[in-house]
C-alpha positions in Angstrom: 0.0 -0.1 0.2 1.0 3.5 -0.8 1.0 5.8 2.2 0.0 9.8 0.7 2.8 12.0 1.4 2.4 15.9 2.6 4.4 18.4 -0.1 7.3 17.9 1.7 7.4 14.4 0.8 7.1 12.8 4.0 4.0 10.8 5.5 0.9 12.8 6.6 0.4 11.4 10.4 -2.8 10.4 9.3 -1.4 8.4 6.4 1.3 6.5 9.2 -1.4 6.3 11.6 -3.1 4.5 9.0 -0.4 2.7 7.6 0.6 1.3 11.6 -3.0 0.4 12.3 -3.3 -2.0 9.0 0.5 -3.5 10.0 -0.9 -4.0 13.6 -3.6 -5.4 12.6 -2.0 -7.9 10.4 0.6 -9.2 13.1 -2.6 -9.7 15.1 -4.1 -11.8 12.6 -0.6 -13.1 12.1 -0.6 -14.5 15.9 -3.8 -16.1 15.8 -3.1 -18.3 12.9 0.0 -19.2 14.8 -1.9 -20.0 18.2 -4.7 -21.7 16.0 -2.7 -24.0 13.9 1.2 -23.4 13.8 1.9 -24.2 17.4 -0.1 -27.2 18.1 1.0 -29.0 15.0 5.1 -28.4 15.8 4.1 -29.9 19.5 2.1 -32.4 17.4 5.4 -33.3 15.0 8.3 -32.8 17.9 6.1 -35.4 20.1 6.3 -37.5 17.0 9.5 -36.5 16.5 10.8 -37.9 19.8 9.2 -41.3 19.5 10.6 -41.9 15.8 13.1 -44.4 15.3 15.6 -42.1 13.9 16.2 -40.6 17.0 16.0 -43.8 19.7 18.5 -44.3 22.2 19.3 -48.0 19.8 20.2 -45.7 17.2 23.7 -45.0 19.0 25.4 -47.5 17.9 24.5 -46.9 14.5 25.6 -43.4 14.6 29.0 -44.8 15.8 29.1 -47.2 12.9 28.3 -44.0 10.3 31.4 -42.3 11.9 33.6 -44.8 10.1 33.8 -45.8 5.9 35.7 -48.5 4.8 37.9 -48.4 8.3 38.8 -44.3 8.1 37.1 -42.0 9.4 34.2 -40.7 7.8 35.0 -37.1 6.2 31.0 -36.9 7.6 28.8 -38.8 9.4 25.6 -39.2 7.7 23.3 -40.2 10.6 24.4 -37.2 12.5 24.1 -34.8 9.2 20.6 -36.3 8.5 19.1 -35.7 12.8 21.0 -32.2 12.2 18.5 -31.9 9.0 15.5 -32.9 10.4 16.1 -30.7 13.2 17.8 -27.3 12.0 13.9 -26.3 10.1 12.3 -27.0 14.0 14.8 -24.9 14.9 14.6 -21.6 12.5 10.6 -22.1 12.6 10.8 -21.3 16.4 13.1 -18.4 15.9 10.6 -17.1 13.7 7.8 -17.7 15.7 9.3 -16.3 18.9 10.1 -13.6 17.3 6.4 -12.8 15.4 4.7 -13.4 19.3 7.1 -11.2 21.0 6.4 -8.5 18.3 2.0 -9.2 18.8 2.4 -8.9 22.4 4.5 -5.7 22.8 2.4 -4.1 20.1 -0.5 -4.4 22.6 1.1 -2.9 25.1 -1.2 0.1 26.3 0.7 3.7 26.6 2.9 4.0 29.2 1.1 7.3 30.7 -2.3 4.7 31.1 0.2 3.1 34.1 1.0 0.0 35.2 -1.1 -3.1 36.2 -0.7 -7.1 36.6 -1.9 -7.4 33.0 0.6 -5.1 31.6 3.0 -6.9 34.0 1.9 -10.8 32.1 2.5 -8.8 28.7 6.0 -8.3 29.3 6.9 -11.0 31.3 5.6 -13.3 28.4 7.3 -11.3 25.5 10.5 -11.6 27.8 10.1 -15.7 27.7 9.5 -15.5 24.4 13.0 -13.7 24.0 14.6 -15.8 26.3 13.4 -19.0 24.0 14.6 -17.3 21.1 17.8 -16.9 22.4 18.3 -20.5 23.5 17.2 -22.1 20.1 19.9 -19.3 18.1 22.4 -21.2 20.7 21.4 -24.4 19.4 21.0 -23.6 15.8 25.3 -22.0 15.9 26.3 -25.0 17.6 25.9 -27.2 14.6 28.5 -25.3 12.9 30.7 -26.1 16.2 29.9 -29.4 15.8 31.3 -29.7 12.4 34.8 -27.4 13.0 35.4 -29.6 16.0 34.9 -32.7 13.9 37.5 -31.4 11.4 40.1 -30.7 14.0 39.8 -34.3 15.1 40.0 -35.3 11.8 43.0 -33.7 10.7 44.6 -35.0 13.9 44.3 -38.2 11.9 46.0 -37.3 8.9 48.7 -35.7 10.9 49.5 -38.8 12.5 48.0 -41.5 10.5 48.6 -45.0 11.7 50.4 -43.9 14.7 47.4 -42.7 16.8 44.5 -43.7 14.3 42.7 -46.0 17.4 42.3 -43.3 19.3 41.6 -40.6 16.7 39.2 -42.8 15.4 37.2 -43.7 19.1 37.5 -40.3 19.9 35.5 -39.1 16.6 32.7 -41.8 17.6 32.7 -40.4 21.1 31.7 -37.3 19.6 29.4 -38.0 17.3 27.6 -39.9 19.9 27.2 -36.9 22.3 26.4 -34.6 19.6 23.7 -37.2 18.5 22.4 -37.6 22.8 22.6 -33.4 22.4 20.2 -33.2 19.6 18.1 -35.9 21.1 17.7 -34.0 23.9 16.9 -30.7 21.9 14.1 -32.2 21.3 12.5 -32.7 24.2 13.6 -28.9 25.0 12.1 -27.6 21.3 8.5 -29.3 22.6 8.9 -27.5 25.9 9.7 -24.3 24.5 6.3 -24.3 22.3 4.3 -26.3 25.1 5.0 -23.3 27.2 4.9 -20.5 25.2 1.7 -22.1 24.0 0.4 -22.8 27.5 0.8 -19.6 28.9 -0.4 -17.6 26.1 -3.7 -19.5 26.0 -4.8 -19.5 29.8 -4.0 -15.8 29.8 -5.1 -14.7 26.1 -7.5 -12.0 27.6 -5.2 -10.6 29.8 -2.5 -10.7 27.1 -5.2 -8.8 24.4 -6.9 -6.4 27.0 -4.5 -5.7 29.9 -6.8 -3.0 31.2 -9.3 -4.4 33.4 -11.7 -2.9 36.1 -11.9 -6.0 37.9 -9.7 -6.3 40.9 -9.7 -10.2 40.2 -7.0 -9.6 37.5 -4.4 -12.2 37.9 -2.6 -14.6 35.4 -1.7 -17.9 35.3 1.5 -20.0 34.6 
């Protein structure tokens, strides 16, 4: 949409207000869609992923086997890489969803001069929780790069010392791949918890988040 401008070339105050109101309405509509469909869908998908054979404890032996290739250290552990490729979209989506929810809640916060109350406090608490969880998931995502770089260092030791220490290096890589697999297996539980906690908290307090001002003295929130 084109925002009308004054003779100075800057948007008029009325046009700016209209543009902001339209954008705020779009954000609120998108938040309703997230709460109605995307969050429940992601929670269900992660619960199914936790139960899948791909991330079962019995898969650890396959993780260790995939660390090797023709009696040599494999350049990439294909099993771990598959697990990472499955998890990355969930991580990216959570980062996107948490940003959208935090923006939505922040836009609903009333003007400062109207004073504060428990409903406004709930809004900020929920918005800050979105940000905290988002930062945790970003750290999860960034750790993927660390995995590949650390594994490359172990492989370089194998190339440098050859047979003299190959058993030790191979064992180190197998152990390292196993640790990483367990880490990302547990990350599924963390992601599921983050989705579930945000969804549960928002839905329990949806009326107070959307309308924090309340003349009733019975205002409270639930965690």
